[in-house]
C-alpha atoms as one frame of an Amber mdcrd trajectory, in Angstrom:
protein
  -0.253  -0.030  -0.085   2.608   2.086   0.607   6.385   2.158  -0.878   9.241
   1.236   1.560  11.192   4.572   0.925   8.210   6.370   1.979   7.537   3.735
   5.291  11.288   5.076   6.530  11.076   8.742   5.573   7.600   9.044   8.077
   9.438   6.835  10.774  12.480   8.698  10.936  10.076  11.812  11.193   8.515
  10.428  13.825  11.968   9.589  15.682  12.912  13.313  15.076  12.084  15.085
  18.870  13.483  11.653  20.712  10.678   8.628  20.734  12.577   5.639  20.808
  10.087   3.631  19.069   7.720   4.622  16.130   5.088   2.437  14.003   2.924
   3.033  10.872  -0.122   1.448  10.654  -2.331   1.469   7.324  -5.626  -0.180
   6.600  -7.716  -0.665   3.365 -10.648  -1.592   4.333 -14.532  -2.350   2.169
 -17.241  -3.349   4.217 -20.746  -4.642   2.805 -24.342  -5.389   4.701 -27.520
  -6.507   3.629 -30.521  -6.383   5.887 -33.968  -7.787   5.615 -37.313  -7.055
   7.311 -39.792  -9.548   7.271 -38.728 -10.987   3.907 -37.675  -7.718   2.375
 -34.305  -6.357   2.044 -34.617  -2.936   3.749 -30.907  -2.104   2.959 -28.036
  -2.798   0.769 -24.519  -0.490   2.225 -21.571  -0.816   0.929 -18.357   1.321
   1.688 -14.746   1.714   1.629 -12.126   2.960   4.111  -8.510   3.692   3.739
  -5.648   5.317   6.181  -3.079   5.539   7.926  -2.306   5.980  11.684   1.036
   6.829  13.027   2.263   6.220  16.742   5.206   6.900  18.171   6.275   5.525
  22.145   8.731   6.824  24.674   9.249   4.785  27.392   5.505   4.432  28.997
   4.551   7.674  27.041   2.553   7.092  24.028   1.038   9.711  21.074  -1.193
   8.590  18.196  -2.295  10.405  14.909  -3.965   9.347  11.816  -5.251  10.251
   8.748  -6.941   9.320   5.140  -4.719  10.968   3.384  -1.624   8.827   2.293
   0.242  11.621   0.379   4.330  11.491   1.640   4.229  15.153   2.782   1.090
  14.823   4.934   2.450  11.675   6.397   5.331  13.146   7.776   3.358  16.423
   8.724   0.948  14.099  11.026   4.190  12.094  12.277   5.787  15.171  12.803
   2.875  17.156  14.371   2.506  13.700  16.640   5.918  13.822  17.230   6.175
  17.374  18.902   4.599  15.917  21.991   7.653  14.263  23.018  10.770  16.729
  22.730  13.836  15.868  25.249  16.307  17.642  22.673  18.387  13.825  22.606
  16.953  12.785  19.175  18.820  10.060  17.082  17.498   8.929  14.329  18.778
   5.308  14.048  18.779   3.901  10.369  15.629   2.063   9.604  16.046  -1.142
   8.069  13.046  -2.900   6.683  12.706  -6.077   6.695   9.290  -7.731   5.259
   8.096 -10.539   7.253   6.665 -13.738   5.663   2.991 -14.801   7.473   1.683
 -18.243   7.666  -1.694 -18.276   6.548  -3.793 -20.444   8.791  -7.279 -19.552
   7.454  -8.888 -21.205   4.240 -10.807 -18.326   2.353 -12.870 -19.909  -0.439
 -14.380 -17.320  -1.961 -13.928 -13.673  -1.222 -16.959 -11.791  -0.502 -18.221
  -9.424  -3.633 -21.357  -7.743  -4.886 -22.074 -10.655  -7.805 -22.646 -12.319
  -4.805 -25.537 -10.161  -3.377 -28.612 -12.585  -5.115 -26.976 -15.459  -3.692
 -27.063 -14.081   0.050 -30.495 -12.255  -0.448 -31.639 -16.530  -0.660 -30.281
 -17.506   1.882 -31.630 -14.777   4.543 -35.167 -15.361   2.613 -34.501 -19.023
   3.809 -33.916 -17.666   7.465 -36.912 -15.401   7.463 -39.330 -17.729   6.122
 -38.267 -20.600   8.478 -38.696 -18.532  11.649 -41.732 -16.754  10.376 -42.850
 -20.071   9.838 -41.529 -21.870  13.805 -44.998 -19.900  15.267 -47.872 -17.851
  14.694 -46.520 -15.925  17.722 -43.402 -14.636  15.604 -44.792 -11.062  14.585
 -41.318 -10.100  13.122 -37.937 -10.742  11.334 -34.902  -8.969  10.604 -31.885
 -10.653   9.661 -28.255  -8.833   8.364 -25.703 -10.326   6.660 -22.243  -8.911
   6.497 -18.923  -9.174   5.051 -15.308  -7.135   5.927 -11.995  -7.368   3.938
  -9.301  -5.548   5.600  -6.012  -5.381   3.921  -2.908  -3.879   6.795   0.176
  -2.796   6.512   1.982  -2.998   9.881   5.689  -1.039   9.952   8.075  -0.275
  13.086  11.401   1.656  13.833  12.748  -1.498  14.842  12.319  -2.633  11.092
   9.104  -4.826  11.081   6.866  -4.742   8.074   3.995  -7.376   7.330   1.250
  -7.332   5.371  -2.130  -9.134   5.653  -5.924  -9.514   4.559  -8.397 -10.251
   6.736 -11.829 -11.622   5.737 -14.932 -11.999   7.784 -18.471 -12.968   7.473
 -21.510 -13.207   9.388 -25.223 -13.389   9.186 -27.528 -12.266  11.959 -31.093
 -13.696  12.864 -33.551 -12.025  15.157 -37.137 -13.203  16.205 -39.925 -10.881
  17.859 -42.825 -13.050  19.090 -45.728 -11.373  20.433 -48.579 -12.980  22.282
 -50.716 -11.638  25.752 -49.960  -7.885  24.889 -46.003  -9.166  25.524 -43.277
  -9.007  23.317 -39.458 -10.579  23.465 -37.258 -11.495  21.016 -34.332 -14.119
  20.334 -31.328 -13.545  18.551 -28.134 -16.394  16.930 -25.585 -14.686  15.045
 -22.713 -17.549  13.653 -19.693 -15.769  12.391 -16.138 -16.467  10.932 -12.998
 -15.575   9.464 -14.136 -16.868   6.088 -15.353 -15.942   3.051 -19.396 -16.430
   1.433 -18.496 -19.847   1.828 -19.334 -20.020   5.491 -23.275 -18.262   4.879
 -23.361 -21.641   1.861 -22.587 -23.990   4.484 -24.533 -22.630   7.528 -27.259
 -24.569   8.868 -29.362 -21.523   8.122 -32.691 -23.083   9.219 -31.522 -23.675
  12.495 -30.523 -20.548  13.403 -33.301 -19.306  12.331 -35.392 -21.492  14.710
 -32.992 -20.795  17.436 -33.758 -17.350  17.409 -37.532 -17.574  16.925 -37.423
 -20.358  19.420 -36.494 -18.073  22.124 -38.530 -15.509  21.285 -41.801 -17.846
  21.197 -40.456 -19.922  24.444 -39.946 -16.532  26.377 -42.688 -14.398  25.598
 -45.064 -17.453  27.118 -42.501 -17.767  30.173 -43.259 -16.283  33.868 -41.073
 -14.118  35.533 -38.212 -15.283  36.937 -37.486 -15.450  40.902 -35.124 -12.942
  42.804 -32.723 -14.716  45.113 -29.111 -16.746  45.431 -29.701 -20.106  43.384
 -27.282 -22.550  41.961 -27.124 -21.416  38.173 -25.792 -23.942  35.309 -24.506
 -21.703  32.164 -25.072 -23.203  28.899 -22.318 -24.184  26.842 -21.046 -21.302
  23.636 -21.477 -17.333  23.812 -22.376 -18.400  27.532 -18.738 -17.561  27.905
 -19.430 -13.971  27.510 -19.650 -13.843  31.166 -16.289 -14.909  31.522 -15.220
 -12.557  28.797 -17.291  -9.270  30.182 -16.478 -10.147  34.078 -12.792 -11.766
  34.095 -11.294 -11.363  30.392 -11.406  -7.138  30.331  -9.787  -7.297  33.809
  -7.078  -9.454  32.324  -5.895  -7.244  29.746  -2.595  -4.994  30.272  -4.786
  -2.326  29.735  -6.528  -2.236  33.211  -3.990  -4.455  35.016  -0.770  -2.233
  33.911  -2.157   0.732  36.070  -3.659  -1.585  38.967  -7.192  -1.059  37.956
  -7.765  -4.685  37.525  -8.727  -6.992  40.731  -6.216  -9.179  38.376  -3.329
  -7.185  39.131  -0.563  -8.369  41.126  -2.063 -12.374  41.552   0.310 -14.153
  39.253   0.723 -17.573  40.445  -2.353 -16.969  43.174  -5.672 -18.834  42.855
  -8.229 -16.964  41.551 -10.594 -19.555  40.732 -11.819 -22.918  41.487  -9.262
 -25.593  40.397 -11.699 -26.821  37.938 -11.194 -23.691  36.041  -8.610 -23.192
  32.726  -9.237 -20.335  30.821  -7.366 -19.615  27.273  -7.182 -16.785  25.010
  -6.365 -18.194  21.624  -5.683 -16.376  18.557  -4.785 -18.866  16.303  -7.990
 -21.098  15.870  -8.321 -21.518  12.224 -11.415 -19.625  10.569 -12.486 -18.455
  14.326 -14.510 -15.375  14.411 -12.101 -13.930  16.624  -8.717 -14.891  14.927
  -6.097 -13.320  13.435  -2.468 -14.132  11.940  -0.808 -11.412  13.065  -2.267
  -8.775  16.031  -2.464  -4.699  15.036   1.178  -4.373  16.134   2.290  -6.766
  13.506   3.301  -9.774  16.170   1.918 -13.092  15.731  -1.043 -14.398  17.515
  -0.661 -17.170  20.240  -2.386 -19.255  22.291  -2.034 -17.475  26.155  -2.775
 -19.795  29.490  -5.098 -17.040  31.469  -5.987 -19.345  34.296  -4.537 -23.072
  34.496  -6.675 -25.294  37.358  -7.544 -22.337  39.025  -4.369 -20.500  39.336
  -3.487 -17.110  37.139  -0.703 -17.749  34.739  -0.670 -14.664  32.381  -2.379
 -11.270  31.121  -2.874 -10.441  27.721  -0.445  -7.576  26.881   0.329  -5.277
  23.921   3.453  -3.336  23.456   2.760  -0.698  25.455   1.475  -2.491  28.345
   4.502  -4.741  28.207   7.144  -1.866  28.342   4.488  -0.264  31.682   4.825
  -4.310  33.140   7.999  -5.168  32.438   6.888  -8.544  30.438   6.244  -9.620
  26.772   3.409  -8.798  24.607   1.226 -11.461  23.895   0.499 -10.887  20.574
  -3.024  -9.133  21.991  -2.541  -5.296  20.302  -5.552  -4.956  18.329  -7.690
  -1.777  17.202 -10.847  -1.307  15.265  -9.536   1.187  12.272  -6.134   2.980
  11.844  -8.441   5.951  13.686  -7.904   3.738  16.847  -4.198   3.718  18.616
  -3.848  -0.420  19.195  -4.705  -2.064  22.964  -4.364  -4.845  24.537  -7.547
  -7.673  23.902  -8.977 -10.413  23.467  -9.149 -13.084  20.343 -11.128 -16.022
  21.148 -11.672 -16.343  25.420 -12.988 -19.376  26.056 -12.660 -21.767  29.698
 -10.989 -25.044  28.609 -13.429 -28.715  28.500 -13.657 -30.382  32.128 -14.846
 -33.966  32.654 -19.008 -33.717  33.450 -21.817 -34.047  30.843 -24.644 -31.256
  30.739 -26.862 -34.243  31.554 -25.225 -35.273  34.871 -24.619 -30.914  35.459
 -28.524 -30.684  35.407 -29.350 -34.278  37.138 -27.052 -33.289  40.341 -28.763
 -29.888  40.397 -32.130 -30.032  43.132 -32.781 -26.710  42.501 -31.831 -23.222
  40.107 -31.886 -21.467  37.221 -30.662 -22.741  33.624 -29.359 -20.051  31.622
 -29.147 -21.559  28.017 -28.400 -18.234  26.475 -26.941 -15.061  27.531 -27.761
 -11.726  26.402 -25.652  -8.242  27.062 -24.315  -7.039  30.230 -22.070  -4.644
  31.772 -18.936  -5.155  34.111 -16.750  -2.525  36.257 -12.951  -3.903  35.815
 -11.657  -2.571  38.474 -13.659  -4.551  40.198 -15.337  -6.968  38.453 -18.539
  -6.468  39.302 -20.949  -7.707  36.680 -24.950  -7.304  35.365 -25.967  -9.868
  32.519 -29.393 -10.097  31.479 -30.004 -14.150  30.394 -32.069 -14.037  26.923
 -33.589 -17.400  27.568 -34.124 -19.150  30.919 -35.284 -21.800  32.912 -35.559
 -23.135  36.545 -33.765 -26.926  37.278 -36.508 -28.904  40.123 -35.354 -32.125
  41.135 -32.481 -32.598  38.719 -34.497 -31.971  35.574 -35.025 -28.606  33.454
 -38.648 -27.374  34.231 -40.835 -24.476  32.922 -38.836 -21.760  31.359 -38.612
 -17.683  33.219 -37.811 -14.616  31.389 -36.169 -11.549  33.331 -33.606 -13.316
  34.854 -30.340 -11.251  35.659 -26.990 -12.875  37.155 -25.402 -10.082  39.326
 -21.889 -10.486  40.914 -18.315  -9.815  40.991 -16.199 -11.973  38.454 -13.694
 -13.015  40.740 -15.899 -14.492  43.271 -17.814 -16.419  40.631 -14.615 -18.249
  39.482 -14.094 -19.738  43.030 -18.077 -20.713  42.607 -17.778 -22.875  39.767
 -17.920 -26.656  40.843 -19.041 -27.964  37.795 -17.500 -28.186  34.204 -18.816
 -29.915  31.196 -17.085 -31.157  28.325 -18.861 -29.981  25.425 -17.088 -26.551
  24.570 -18.319 -24.488  21.764 -17.722 -20.677  20.986 -20.300 -18.059  20.407
 -19.134 -14.929  18.364 -19.912 -11.324  19.549 -18.572  -7.844  19.141 -16.397
  -6.649  21.943 -16.055  -3.022  22.357 -13.396  -1.164  24.467 -10.573   1.356
  24.667  -9.551   1.110  20.859 -12.633   0.441  19.342 -15.548  -2.449  18.523
 -13.749  -5.953  17.620 -15.201  -8.988  16.419 -14.495 -11.820  19.191 -15.184
 -15.176  19.938 -17.171 -15.842  23.350 -17.165 -20.005  24.709 -17.122 -22.583
  27.378 -18.200 -25.600  28.023 -21.876 -26.418  30.308 -20.707 -24.887  33.193
 -22.506 -24.606  36.833 -21.817 -21.753  39.850 -22.710 -22.845  43.041 -24.337
 -20.102  44.037 -25.383 -16.600  42.485 -27.557 -13.810  42.797 -30.157 -13.678
  40.299 -32.659 -10.709  40.001 -36.033 -11.080  38.686 -39.461 -10.780  39.851
 -42.529 -12.766  40.799 -44.941 -13.322  37.676 -48.415 -10.879  37.463
């Protein structure tokens, strides 16, 4: 995207005032999105964004600037403007010898996103609408989207790194709304992958549509969840969003380095039940949260965060590594050239245990079964969280009983980790978008079925 000599001169300009490292991030991205409401195409959007970001580091101090004008003169102006924030009069500009790195691509891409595939995509979406709308007369509306992204990145550093990569993302989102008795409830299923159009072609679209419709219909007919403290079984797949939010963000160097995380200073200490091993892995082939390289040009890797309940590691970007005196973990990510990178998750999950889902349920006399999680919020400094449950059921006498709606899970992530007393053997991953300091990013949240021995559940009595 940029000539190597231009990159060298821009990086040199960024170092003129005494910085010890400079980095250039160039991005050329195209996005496409189709939306369908009630079986009819509601919108078709596409766009292209191109720009360059320049980051300058001096010790643990960082400056970031970006532009969508990639002319050499402008890039040098931007670099010098950012460098003006660092002036110590001791600038020694090293010779920058860029060495192009070779990437091992882990992700098979069969068919690149293209406008010629639009009609085929609409047919797939219409199948989803037909299946969801025909599931039950209570289904009153469907909303479906198909999105794709092609992102070409170039990353270069004053340490000589020069690397490029192409990333392809594809996702289908299916929402269903059910109405009955003056009430409305919604259900959602949103599979996605680091893959091309072949991902949509290979999906069991009808099954995902039935899932969204089932949640909506079941919940609109459900009574309200009770409130109190109960055992809670959280199902596999996107149930892992609770660990992602309540614990994962607290393991990022963004919060660990300044000491604003409950996990700061706890390496080697027990922070969870011995049944819990948690990993963030950016290398899983074609997974929604995977990358060949992070947005600082480092190869992604499998990072063990918690092993048998013991805190083993953090997620660390380049700036975090400087602040913490630890090695970076290939975890520097950003939404686009408009954001400086920060430590972020990729595919974060609790590893398999030895119990089956059926055994966990049968061993629970009374409690809540959270089959599908919704959205929530967390305070990383305290790990306090509050999560809505999209689909929930009561457990009575070791069996799944009546559905309940309005359940909210409340607690502290670090406390909940210690109360996990059953871990299933059915690990699955769910897809989502994670928002933080460096923008919104695709991530996988995963886990097997787990049981928390006691958790606060917010609800209310039926009317």
